[in-house]
C-alpha positions in Angstrom: 57.4 112.0 -288.9 58.2 111.7 -292.5 59.9 108.8 -294.2 63.2 110.8 -294.7 63.3 111.5 -291.0 62.6 107.9 -290.0 65.4 106.6 -292.3 67.9 108.8 -290.5 67.2 107.0 -287.2 69.4 103.9 -286.6 70.0 101.5 -283.8 73.1 102.0 -281.6 75.9 99.5 -282.1 77.6 97.7 -279.2 80.6 100.0 -279.3 78.5 103.1 -278.9 76.4 101.6 -276.1 79.5 100.4 -274.3 81.2 103.8 -274.4 78.1 105.5 -273.0 77.7 103.0 -270.2 81.3 102.9 -269.3 81.3 106.7 -269.1 78.3 106.6 -266.9 79.9 104.0 -264.5 83.2 105.9 -264.4 81.4 109.2 -263.6 79.1 107.5 -261.0 81.9 105.7 -259.1 84.4 108.6 -259.3 81.9 111.1 -258.1 80.8 109.0 -255.1 84.0 107.2 -254.3 86.8 109.8 -255.1 85.4 113.3 -255.2 82.7 113.1 -252.6 80.2 114.5 -255.1 76.5 113.5 -255.2 75.2 110.6 -257.3 72.4 113.1 -258.3 75.0 115.2 -260.2 76.5 112.1 -261.9 73.0 111.0 -263.1 72.3 114.5 -264.3 75.4 114.6 -266.4 74.7 111.0 -267.7 71.4 112.2 -269.1 73.1 114.5 -271.5 75.6 111.8 -272.5 72.7 109.5 -273.6 71.0 112.5 -275.3 74.2 113.1 -277.3 74.2 109.4 -278.4 70.5 109.8 -279.3 71.2 112.8 -281.4 74.0 110.9 -283.1 71.5 108.1 -283.9 69.2 110.5 -285.6 66.6 111.3 -283.0 65.4 114.9 -282.4 65.9 116.5 -279.0 62.2 116.8 -278.5 61.8 113.1 -279.0 64.5 112.3 -276.5 63.0 114.7 -274.0 59.7 113.0 -274.4 61.4 109.6 -273.7 63.0 111.1 -270.6 59.6 112.3 -269.4 58.0 108.9 -270.2 60.7 107.2 -268.1 60.1 109.5 -265.2 56.3 109.1 -265.3 56.6 105.3 -265.3 58.0 105.5 -261.7 56.1 108.3 -260.1 54.3 105.8 -257.9 57.6 105.1 -256.2 58.2 108.8 -255.6 54.8 109.1 -254.0 55.4 106.1 -251.7 58.8 107.7 -250.7 57.1 110.9 -249.8 54.4 109.0 -247.7 57.0 106.8 -246.0 59.1 109.9 -245.1 56.1 111.5 -243.5 55.2 108.3 -241.7 58.7 107.8 -240.1 58.7 111.4 -238.8 55.3 111.1 -237.2 55.8 107.6 -235.9 59.0 108.6 -234.0 57.2 111.7 -232.6 54.2 109.6 -231.6 56.3 107.1 -229.7 55.5 104.3 -232.1 59.0 103.6 -233.3 60.6 104.2 -229.8 58.1 101.7 -228.3 58.9 99.0 -230.9 62.6 99.5 -230.2 62.1 99.5 -226.5 60.2 96.2 -226.5 62.6 94.7 -229.0 65.5 95.5 -226.7 63.6 94.0 -223.8 62.3 90.8 -225.3 64.6 89.8 -228.3 67.7 87.9 -227.2 70.8 89.2 -228.9 71.8 85.7 -230.1 68.7 85.3 -232.2 68.2 88.9 -233.1 69.3 88.6 -236.7 67.2 85.5 -237.3 64.2 87.3 -235.6 64.7 90.3 -237.9 64.7 88.0 -241.0 61.5 86.3 -239.9 59.7 89.4 -238.7 60.4 91.3 -242.0 59.5 88.2 -244.1 56.1 87.9 -242.3 55.4 91.6 -242.5 56.3 91.7 -246.2 54.4 88.6 -247.0 51.3 90.0 -245.3 51.6 93.5 -246.9 53.1 92.7 -250.3 55.6 95.6 -250.0 59.3 95.5 -249.3 59.4 99.3 -249.1 56.6 99.4 -246.5 58.3 96.6 -244.5 61.6 98.5 -244.6 60.0 101.7 -243.5 58.1 100.1 -240.6 59.4 96.8 -239.2 62.8 97.5 -240.8 63.4 100.9 -239.2 62.4 99.4 -235.8 64.7 96.4 -236.1 67.6 98.6 -237.2 67.0 100.6 -234.0 67.0 97.5 -231.9 70.1 96.2 -233.6 71.9 99.5 -233.1 70.9 99.3 -229.5 72.4 95.8 -229.1 75.6 97.0 -230.8 75.2 94.7 -233.8 76.8 96.2 -237.0 74.1 98.1 -238.9 75.1 96.7 -242.4 74.5 93.2 -241.0 71.1 94.2 -239.6 70.1 95.9 -242.9 71.1 92.7 -244.7 68.7 90.7 -242.5 65.9 93.3 -243.0 66.3 93.2 -246.8 66.5 89.4 -247.0 63.2 89.1 -245.1 61.5 92.0 -246.9 62.4 90.7 -250.4 61.5 87.1 -249.5 58.0 88.1 -248.4 57.5 90.6 -251.2 58.3 88.0 -253.9 55.9 85.4 -252.5 53.0 87.7 -251.8 50.2 88.0 -254.4 49.6 91.5 -253.0 53.0 92.7 -254.3 52.7 95.0 -257.3 56.2 94.0 -258.5 55.2 90.3 -258.4 52.0 90.9 -260.3 54.0 93.1 -262.8 56.6 90.4 -263.4 54.0 87.6 -263.9 52.0 89.8 -266.3 55.1 90.8 -268.3 56.1 87.1 -268.7 52.5 86.1 -269.5 52.3 83.8 -266.5 49.4 83.3 -264.0 50.3 85.0 -260.8 49.8 81.9 -258.6 51.9 79.7 -261.0 54.6 82.4 -260.9 54.6 82.3 -257.0 54.7 78.5 -257.0 57.7 78.5 -259.3 59.4 81.0 -257.0 59.0 78.7 -254.0 61.7 76.4 -255.5 64.2 79.2 -255.2 62.9 81.4 -252.3 62.3 78.7 -249.7 65.8 77.1 -249.8 67.4 80.6 -250.1 65.4 81.6 -246.9 66.6 78.5 -245.0 70.2 79.1 -246.1 70.2 82.8 -245.1 68.3 82.0 -241.9 71.0 79.5 -240.9 73.7 82.0 -241.8 72.2 84.8 -239.7 71.7 82.4 -236.8 75.3 81.3 -236.8 76.6 84.9 -237.1 74.1 86.0 -234.4 75.4 83.5 -231.9 79.0 84.2 -232.8 78.8 87.9 -232.8 76.4 88.5 -229.9 78.4 86.4 -227.5 81.5 88.6 -227.9 80.2 92.1 -228.6 76.8 92.9 -227.1 77.0 95.3 -224.1 73.9 94.7 -222.0 74.7 97.8 -219.9 74.5 99.9 -223.1 71.1 98.3 -223.8 69.8 99.1 -220.4 71.0 102.7 -220.8 69.2 103.1 -224.1 66.0 101.6 -222.7 66.1 104.0 -219.7 66.6 107.0 -222.0 63.7 105.9 -224.2 61.4 105.4 -221.2 62.3 108.8 -219.8 61.8 110.6 -223.1 58.7 108.9 -224.5 55.6 107.4 -223.0 56.1 103.7 -223.8 53.1 101.3 -223.9 51.5 98.5 -225.9 48.9 101.0 -227.3 51.7 102.7 -229.1 51.8 99.8 -231.5 48.2 100.2 -232.7 49.1 102.5 -235.7 51.7 99.9 -236.9 49.1 97.1 -236.6 46.5 99.3 -238.5 48.9 100.0 -241.4 50.0 96.4 -241.7 46.4 95.2 -241.7 45.3 97.7 -244.3 48.2 96.8 -246.6 47.4 93.1 -246.1 43.8 93.9 -247.2 45.3 95.2 -250.4 44.5 98.8 -249.8 46.5 101.3 -251.9 49.9 101.9 -250.5 50.1 105.8 -250.7 46.9 106.6 -248.8 47.4 103.7 -246.4 50.9 104.9 -245.4 49.7 108.5 -245.3 46.9 107.5 -243.0 49.5 105.8 -240.8 51.4 109.1 -240.7 48.2 110.9 -239.6 47.8 108.3 -236.8 51.4 109.2 -235.8 50.4 112.8 -235.4 47.4 111.9 -233.3 49.5 109.6 -231.1 52.1 112.4 -230.6 49.3 114.8 -229.4 47.5 112.3 -227.3 50.3 110.3 -225.7 53.5 112.3 -226.0 52.1 115.7 -225.0 53.2 117.3 -228.3 51.7 120.4 -229.7 49.5 119.6 -232.7 51.4 122.0 -235.1 54.7 120.6 -234.0 53.5 117.0 -234.4 52.2 117.8 -237.8 55.4 119.5 -238.8 57.4 116.2 -238.2 55.6 114.8 -241.3 57.5 117.3 -243.4 60.6 118.3 -241.4 61.2 115.0 -239.6 61.7 114.4 -235.9 64.3 116.3 -233.9 65.3 116.0 -230.3 68.2 116.9 -228.1 67.8 114.5 -225.1 71.4 114.5 -224.0 71.7 110.8 -224.9 73.9 111.0 -228.0 73.1 107.6 -229.3 69.3 107.9 -229.0 69.4 111.4 -230.6 71.3 110.0 -233.6 69.0 107.0 -233.9 65.7 109.0 -233.8 66.5 112.3 -235.5 65.3 111.3 -238.9 62.3 111.0 -241.2 60.1 113.6 -242.8 59.4 114.5 -246.4 62.5 116.8 -246.6 64.6 113.8 -245.6 63.5 112.1 -248.8 64.1 114.9 -251.3 67.6 113.8 -252.2 66.3 110.3 -252.9 63.5 111.6 -254.9 65.9 113.5 -257.2 67.9 110.4 -257.7 64.9 108.4 -258.6 63.6 111.0 -261.0 66.9 111.4 -262.8 67.5 107.6 -262.8 64.1 106.9 -264.3 64.7 109.5 -267.0 68.1 107.9 -267.7 66.5 104.5 -268.0 63.8 105.8 -270.2 66.3 107.3 -272.6 68.4 104.1 -272.8 65.3 102.1 -273.5 64.0 104.5 -276.1 67.3 104.4 -278.2 67.6 100.6 -277.9 70.8 100.5 -275.9 70.0 97.6 -273.6 68.5 95.6 -276.6 71.8 96.1 -278.5 73.7 94.4 -275.7 71.4 91.5 -275.5 71.4 91.0 -279.3 75.1 90.9 -279.3 75.1 87.9 -276.9 72.1 86.0 -278.5 74.4 83.3 -279.9 75.8 82.7 -276.4 72.4 81.4 -275.2 72.4 77.7 -276.2 71.2 75.9 -273.1 69.2 76.5 -269.9 72.3 77.3 -267.9 73.4 80.1 -270.1 69.8 81.2 -270.5 69.5 81.5 -266.7 72.8 83.4 -266.4 71.8 85.7 -269.2 68.4 86.5 -267.6 70.1 87.3 -264.3 72.6 89.6 -265.9 69.9 91.3 -268.0 67.9 91.9 -264.8 70.9 93.2 -262.9 72.2 95.5 -265.7 68.7 96.8 -266.3 68.9 97.9 -262.6 72.4 99.4 -263.2 71.5 101.3 -266.3 67.7 101.6 -265.9 68.1 102.8 -262.3 64.8 101.3 -261.2 63.4 97.8 -260.3 60.3 98.3 -262.4 62.4 99.1 -265.5 64.2 95.8 -264.9 61.0 93.9 -264.4 59.5 95.3 -267.6 62.6 95.1 -269.8 64.0 91.7 -268.8 60.9 89.6 -269.9 60.6 91.7 -273.1 64.3 91.2 -274.0 64.6 87.5 -273.0 61.2 86.0 -273.9 62.2 85.0 -277.4 65.2 83.0 -276.1 62.9 81.0 -273.7 60.5 80.3 -276.5 63.3 79.3 -278.8 64.6 76.7 -276.3 61.0 75.7 -275.4 61.5 76.7 -271.8 58.3 77.4 -269.9 57.6 81.1 -269.2 57.3 80.3 -265.4 61.1 79.9 -265.5 61.4 83.3 -267.2 59.2 85.0 -264.6 61.1 83.4 -261.7 64.5 84.3 -263.1 63.4 87.8 -263.8 62.4 88.3 -260.2 65.8 87.0 -258.9 67.8 89.0 -261.4 65.6 92.1 -261.2 64.0 92.4 -257.8 66.6 90.7 -255.6 69.5 92.8 -257.1 67.8 96.2 -257.2 68.9 97.0 -253.6 72.5 96.3 -254.6 72.7 99.2 -257.0 73.5 102.5 -255.2 71.6 104.6 -257.7 68.6 102.3 -258.3 65.3 103.2 -256.7 65.6 100.4 -254.2 69.2 101.2 -253.4 68.4 104.9 -252.8 65.3 104.1 -250.8 67.2 101.7 -248.4 70.0 104.2 -247.9 67.4 106.9 -247.1 65.7 104.5 -244.6 68.7 103.2 -242.7 71.6 105.6 -243.4 73.9 102.7 -244.3 75.7 103.0 -247.7 74.7 100.4 -250.2 78.1 98.9 -250.7 78.3 98.3 -246.9 75.1 96.3 -246.6 75.3 94.4 -249.9 77.6 91.7 -248.6 74.9 90.7 -246.1 72.0 90.4 -248.6 72.4 86.6 -248.2 69.0 85.7 -249.4 69.6 87.4 -252.7 73.0 85.7 -253.2 71.6 82.3 -252.2 68.7 82.7 -254.7 71.1 83.8 -257.5 73.3 80.7 -256.9 70.3 78.4 -256.9 69.0 79.8 -260.2 72.4 79.2 -261.8 72.6 75.6 -260.3 69.0 74.8 -261.5 69.9 76.1 -265.0 73.0 74.0 -265.5 71.6 70.9 -263.8 68.2 71.2 -265.4 66.5 70.9 -262.0 63.1 72.6 -261.7 63.2 73.7 -265.3 60.0 73.1 -267.1 59.4 72.9 -270.8 56.3 73.7 -272.9 56.0 70.2 -274.3 55.7 68.7 -270.8 52.9 68.7 -268.4 55.1 68.7 -265.3 53.6 67.5 -262.1 56.3 69.2 -260.1 54.6 72.6 -260.0 
């Protein structure tokens, strides 16, 4: 580009950015809440609103389209995982793997402790595998099935699943998002995880206690054991149930725990589902293979079981994939024209102590999810935007990486159009705003970060050699 062209490009001011973002939020909420239109259409329109702002700032259309494509390419890993998980769910239902897990869950897990058991199982699975998405698509799907069988409200179950999945993901050195956050904040991965323990462990205990209390209160009044027996009978008459049905799930979890790549591992799990469907469910090979693409479909005469199990397949993920692609492009455009940076710069004078520093980091992480539409956008942008403020106050980068995880990762599932929000809705069929009130681990972690910031607890400074971590 020539000098003349460069001089024409300017940074957006706060008013311009605010107008664009308010328009986006107005379109998103009115489309989904008032007019029953898709979020995909809202995001598609939002792309052109940001492009119009970019043209006003002096960018050429080709430059903005390149930024859009760069944003999309940065998140294609998530799209591939979504495709693989869709295939896996379809074949695991056809192969009797998910039905067997649900059957044994209904048989052995007492309704009173079901929510706590869900939290712990998903935490252990996520800690071992390093993936909240993989946990949601395997253990999460099964536990939602068990919870639905017990008559426990699905938003509550999904909240327990996500609390466990995000807890394990954040403390696992196998997690790509944890590694990314540590590297972006320039912190050793183990030091990053150790600093997170001060937030994650108390938040886990708090959410565990809450799910236990609710479990005992709710199950005592609402669980219909006759309904549970009816579902188990229907499962047993429709599928061959046995412990060997759990082998593909164990294989996938072990491979992920061995840090094997997620996409081929999950795809291999889908192949095992096809094989199990042929060997143990007497399904034709072509029909079993087709469940990887079309999903599983059955008309058993048991309405509840049909509704529970008719899901999965790559086609079931196409709407989510479109949202993620458009969302990533939207985030790429906003980042390219400096929209998020303009907001942070406007509030730079506000950050005068560690309390305000912590709150600002949480808000930056959250709004990077809202306007960047992807957790990875948040985890990349938040450290880049906030690092100068931490250095200015001499606060150790471990605090930056910890706060970035809480503000970025733990809030991503709360945004209906973020990659995590879209993925979880695709997995469980529960609208984002219905399960958000039960993401108790996330809320507990956010509150703890704010308390630590304003009380100066577990805040480390670069001048000190703290023995606490």
